[in-house]
C-alpha positions in Angstrom: 12.8 89.8 162.5 13.5 86.1 161.5 16.1 85.6 158.9 15.2 83.6 155.8 17.7 80.9 155.0 19.0 80.9 151.4 18.4 77.7 149.3 21.7 78.2 147.4 24.9 80.3 147.9 27.0 81.0 144.8 30.7 81.9 145.6 32.4 83.2 142.5 36.2 82.9 142.0 38.2 83.8 139.0 40.2 80.7 138.1 43.1 82.9 136.8 43.7 84.1 140.4 45.5 81.9 142.9 45.6 84.1 146.0 42.3 83.2 147.7 43.5 81.1 150.6 41.2 81.5 153.6 38.9 84.1 152.0 36.1 81.6 151.1 36.3 80.2 154.6 35.9 83.6 156.2 32.8 84.2 154.1 31.4 80.8 155.1 32.2 81.6 158.8 30.1 84.7 158.5 27.3 82.9 156.7 27.3 80.1 159.4 26.8 82.8 162.1 23.7 84.0 160.2 22.2 80.7 159.0 23.8 77.8 160.9 26.6 75.3 160.2 24.6 73.3 157.5 25.0 76.3 155.2 28.2 74.8 153.7 26.3 72.1 151.9 24.4 74.9 150.0 27.6 76.5 148.6 28.3 76.4 144.9 31.9 77.3 144.2 31.7 78.9 140.7 34.9 79.4 138.8 35.0 82.2 136.2 37.5 83.8 133.8 38.4 80.6 132.1 39.1 82.5 128.9 42.1 84.3 130.6 44.2 81.1 130.9 45.8 79.5 127.9 45.6 75.9 129.0 42.4 74.7 130.8 44.6 72.1 132.5 46.3 74.9 134.4 42.9 75.9 135.8 42.2 72.4 137.0 45.6 72.3 138.7 44.7 75.6 140.5 41.5 74.1 141.7 43.3 71.1 143.0 45.7 73.4 144.8 42.8 75.3 146.4 41.3 72.0 147.6 44.7 71.0 149.0 45.0 74.3 150.8 41.5 74.0 152.3 40.0 77.0 150.5 37.5 74.7 148.8 35.7 72.4 151.3 34.5 68.9 150.5 30.8 70.0 151.0 31.0 72.5 148.2 29.6 71.8 144.7 32.0 72.9 142.0 30.7 74.6 138.8 32.3 76.3 135.8 31.0 79.5 134.2 32.5 80.1 130.7 31.1 83.6 130.3 28.5 82.6 127.7 24.7 82.6 127.8 24.7 78.8 127.3 27.0 78.4 130.2 24.9 80.6 132.4 21.8 78.6 131.5 23.6 75.3 132.1 24.8 76.6 135.5 21.3 77.6 136.5 19.9 74.4 135.3 22.4 72.5 137.5 21.3 74.5 140.5 17.6 73.9 139.8 18.2 70.2 139.5 20.1 70.2 142.8 17.3 72.1 144.5 14.7 69.7 143.2 16.8 66.8 144.6 17.0 68.5 148.0 13.2 69.0 147.9 12.7 65.3 147.2 15.1 64.4 150.1 13.2 66.8 152.4 9.9 65.2 151.4 11.3 61.7 152.2 12.6 63.0 155.6 9.1 64.5 156.2 7.5 61.2 155.4 9.9 59.3 157.7 9.1 61.5 160.7 5.4 62.0 159.9 5.8 65.5 158.5 6.4 66.9 161.9 7.0 65.7 165.4 4.4 66.1 168.1 6.6 67.5 170.9 5.6 66.7 174.5 7.7 68.1 177.4 7.8 66.1 180.6 8.4 68.2 183.8 8.1 67.6 187.5 10.1 67.0 190.6 12.8 64.4 190.9 11.3 60.9 191.5 7.8 61.6 190.2 8.2 59.0 187.4 9.0 61.0 184.2 11.8 58.7 183.1 9.8 55.7 184.1 7.0 56.9 181.9 9.3 57.2 179.0 10.6 53.7 179.7 7.0 52.3 179.6 6.3 54.0 176.3 9.5 52.9 174.7 9.6 49.4 176.3 12.9 50.2 178.0 13.1 48.8 181.5 16.8 49.0 181.9 18.8 50.8 184.6 18.5 54.5 184.9 14.7 54.5 184.8 13.1 54.3 188.2 11.6 56.0 191.2 14.9 57.0 192.9 15.2 60.3 194.6 18.2 61.3 192.6 17.5 62.6 189.1 18.1 60.2 186.3 18.0 63.0 183.8 20.7 65.7 184.3 20.1 67.1 180.8 17.5 67.0 178.1 16.8 63.5 176.8 14.5 63.0 173.8 12.7 59.8 172.9 10.8 59.3 169.7 7.9 56.9 169.5 4.9 56.2 167.2 1.4 56.8 168.6 -1.5 55.8 166.3 0.8 56.4 163.2 2.1 59.8 164.4 5.7 60.5 165.5 5.7 61.7 169.1 8.9 63.1 170.7 9.0 62.9 174.5 11.4 65.6 175.9 12.4 64.4 179.4 13.8 67.2 181.6 15.8 67.4 184.8 13.9 67.3 188.1 12.6 70.7 189.1 14.3 70.3 192.5 17.5 69.0 190.9 20.6 70.0 192.9 22.2 72.1 190.1 19.2 73.1 188.1 16.9 76.1 188.8 13.3 75.8 187.7 13.6 78.7 185.3 16.4 76.8 183.4 14.2 74.0 182.3 12.2 75.9 179.7 15.5 77.5 178.4 17.0 74.0 178.1 14.1 72.8 176.0 14.2 75.9 173.9 17.9 75.5 173.2 17.4 71.8 172.4 14.6 72.7 169.9 16.9 75.2 168.2 19.6 72.6 167.8 17.3 69.8 166.7 14.9 71.4 164.3 15.7 73.9 161.5 12.3 75.5 162.0 11.6 75.4 165.7 8.3 73.8 166.6 6.2 74.8 169.6 5.7 72.0 172.2 2.2 70.8 171.8 1.8 69.5 175.3 3.4 69.6 178.7 3.0 66.7 181.2 3.4 67.8 184.8 4.2 64.8 187.0 3.2 64.7 190.7 3.4 61.7 193.1 -0.1 61.0 194.6 1.8 59.3 197.4 3.1 62.7 198.6 1.2 63.9 201.6 2.8 67.3 201.5 2.1 70.3 199.3 3.6 70.1 195.8 7.2 71.4 195.9 6.7 73.4 192.7 3.2 74.6 191.7 2.0 74.1 188.1 1.0 77.8 188.0 4.7 78.7 188.3 5.5 76.2 185.6 2.9 77.9 183.5 4.6 81.3 183.8 8.0 79.8 183.0 6.7 77.9 179.9 4.5 80.8 178.6 7.2 82.1 176.2 8.1 78.6 175.0 4.6 77.3 174.4 2.8 80.4 173.2 -0.7 81.4 174.0 -3.2 79.2 175.9 -0.3 77.4 177.6 -2.6 76.1 180.4 -4.7 74.2 177.9 -1.6 72.3 176.8 -0.8 71.1 180.3 -1.8 67.7 181.6 -1.5 67.3 185.4 -0.3 63.7 185.7 -0.5 61.9 189.1 1.7 58.9 189.6 2.6 56.2 192.2 -1.0 55.1 192.6 0.2 51.7 193.5 1.8 53.1 196.7 -1.5 54.4 198.3 -4.9 53.0 199.0 -7.5 54.0 196.4 -9.6 56.1 198.8 -6.5 58.0 200.1 -5.3 58.7 196.6 -8.8 59.9 195.5 -9.0 62.2 198.5 -5.5 63.7 197.8 -6.5 64.1 194.1 -9.6 66.0 195.1 -7.6 68.3 197.4 -5.1 69.0 194.5 -7.9 69.8 192.1 -9.8 72.1 194.5 -6.8 73.9 196.0 -3.3 73.7 194.3 -4.5 73.0 190.8 -7.8 74.8 190.6 -6.5 77.9 188.7 -4.8 75.6 186.1 -7.9 73.5 185.6 -10.1 76.7 185.3 -7.7 77.8 182.5 -8.0 74.5 180.6 -5.5 72.1 182.1 -6.6 68.5 182.5 -5.7 65.8 185.0 -4.7 62.2 184.3 -4.2 59.2 186.6 -1.1 57.3 185.4 -1.2 53.7 186.6 2.5 52.9 185.8 1.6 50.6 182.9 2.3 50.8 179.1 -1.5 50.8 178.4 -2.0 53.8 180.7 0.9 55.7 179.2 -0.3 55.0 175.6 -3.8 56.1 176.6 -2.5 59.5 177.8 -0.4 60.0 174.7 -3.1 58.8 172.4 -5.5 61.4 173.8 -2.9 64.2 173.3 -2.4 63.1 169.6 -6.1 63.0 169.0 -6.7 66.4 170.5 -3.7 67.9 168.6 -5.1 66.6 165.3 -8.6 67.9 166.1 -7.2 71.3 167.0 -5.2 71.5 163.8 -8.3 70.5 161.8 -10.4 73.1 163.6 -7.9 75.9 163.1 -7.5 75.0 159.4 -11.3 74.9 158.9 -11.8 78.2 160.6 -9.1 79.9 158.4 -10.6 78.4 155.2 -14.1 79.4 156.2 -13.0 82.9 156.9 -11.3 83.1 153.5 -14.4 81.8 151.7 -16.5 84.7 153.2 -13.9 87.2 151.9 -12.9 85.8 148.5 -16.2 84.5 147.1 -16.9 87.8 145.3 -14.5 87.1 142.4 -14.3 84.2 140.0 -10.6 83.7 141.0 -11.6 83.7 144.7 -14.4 81.2 144.1 -12.1 78.8 142.2 -9.5 79.1 144.9 -12.0 78.4 147.7 -13.3 75.4 145.8 -9.7 74.1 145.6 -9.2 74.7 149.3 -12.3 72.8 150.2 -11.3 69.7 148.2 -7.7 69.8 149.6 -9.0 70.2 153.2 -11.3 67.2 152.8 -8.5 65.1 151.2 -6.1 66.1 154.0 -8.5 65.2 156.7 -9.4 61.9 155.0 -5.8 60.8 154.8 -5.2 61.8 158.4 -8.1 59.7 159.5 -6.7 56.7 157.6 -3.4 57.2 159.3 -5.0 57.3 162.7 -7.1 54.2 162.0 -4.4 52.1 160.3 -1.6 53.4 162.4 -2.2 50.7 165.0 -2.1 47.7 162.6 -0.8 48.6 159.2 2.5 47.6 157.9 5.4 50.0 157.6 5.2 50.3 153.8 1.5 51.1 154.0 2.1 53.8 156.5 4.9 55.2 154.5 2.6 55.5 151.4 -0.1 57.2 153.5 2.4 59.7 154.9 3.8 60.3 151.4 0.2 61.1 150.2 -0.4 63.3 153.2 2.9 65.2 152.5 1.9 65.8 148.9 -1.6 66.9 149.8 -0.3 69.2 152.6 2.2 70.8 150.2 -0.6 71.6 147.7 -2.9 72.8 150.5 -0.1 75.1 151.9 0.4 76.5 148.4 -3.3 77.2 148.0 -3.5 78.8 151.4 -0.5 81.1 150.6 -2.2 82.0 147.4 -5.5 82.8 149.2 -3.6 84.8 151.9 -1.9 86.9 149.2 -5.2 87.4 147.4 -6.9 88.5 150.6 -4.1 90.8 151.5 -4.3 92.4 148.0 -8.1 92.9 148.4 -7.6 94.4 151.8 -5.0 96.9 150.5 -7.3 97.8 147.6 -10.2 98.3 150.1 -8.1 100.6 152.2 -6.8 102.5 149.2 -10.4 103.2 148.2 -11.3 104.3 151.7 -8.3 106.6 151.9 -9.0 108.0 148.4 -12.7 108.6 149.3 -11.7 110.5 152.4 -9.2 112.6 150.4 -12.0 113.4 148.0 -14.3 114.4 150.8 -11.7 116.6 152.4 -10.9 118.1 149.0 -14.6 118.9 148.4 -15.0 120.4 151.8 -11.9 122.6 151.2 -13.2 123.8 147.9 -16.6 124.7 149.5 -14.9 126.7 152.1 -12.8 128.6 149.6 -15.9 129.2 147.5 -17.7 130.9 150.4 -14.8 133.2 150.9 
């Protein structure tokens, strides 16, 4: 079961005591194991028992001593509790204000990165052009990006770019025939990188499998094996998230390349294609690279809109029976339309609009999305409550029937 991270941690310490060296740090070490290293920024070091010291200045001196000894870290927020109701209210108000500020910061960060990154993993044998593809997208043509037979990428390398107004993260991986890397390690490397990079780990929305069309031999690593390795990482319908990208078209005659592509589709890639994978001819240009990524972004947005619409439509069928449900469904309809409208503007204006305009659009989208998520959670709760009540009625009815049958049998005796 996934642990829920706390928004705030209150560590209470009586200011009249001075023997706490190391204890808060041990507690924080334990919390870091549970919720990660960033938990220290959520700690409020609350001092109590101020009425037990004669001079408040002595309490301040003790706090200074604790800071000097390392018991109070710089990331902590210090608060006093004076054992009164007003002090308690003031303390909670300070925490609420801090949380609100963190939410504002989070919204700003969401806007800066387009609410969430579209994660695309690049896999394939060494020298198939993965790093070169990233270079074309980012405009980097420096050393380290090329068609050499030795891998340019010994570890995960992530590159962020903006495609039609959306933030896309390209996750370049070591070649599948890399000297010191086994194929099964690549999905784990991506998984570990996602855990480190994102607080809530996203699922890669696409996998680009690169293959040289200039190769006249069978693929060294078949995509169906990649599919099995990536199943756990990408979730259900992994095959539909895979694009089989052929490269090095400038190294073969067109008719030779087309014949090899036909053979790949009919033999080595037929099972993948039957499960929803697509093929793409990458022509080693920035336009070609952007065309591929643009199609992935468009398909991703369309899939999200479809899933959202299906969920809301299902809820409308279940919740329309009550006035509360009807009002909630009406609100969901309006928010869904507004969300899709803002997304369309982002896609249209993402190619030409100024940065400030895009930031305003993403801010609006973030706000609409937050309201929509809240309404969806409310609808899910209402639906769950109705389902529970329905089952309670069914169970109660069955109990009454069994009771009636039992009484009838006793009456006959």
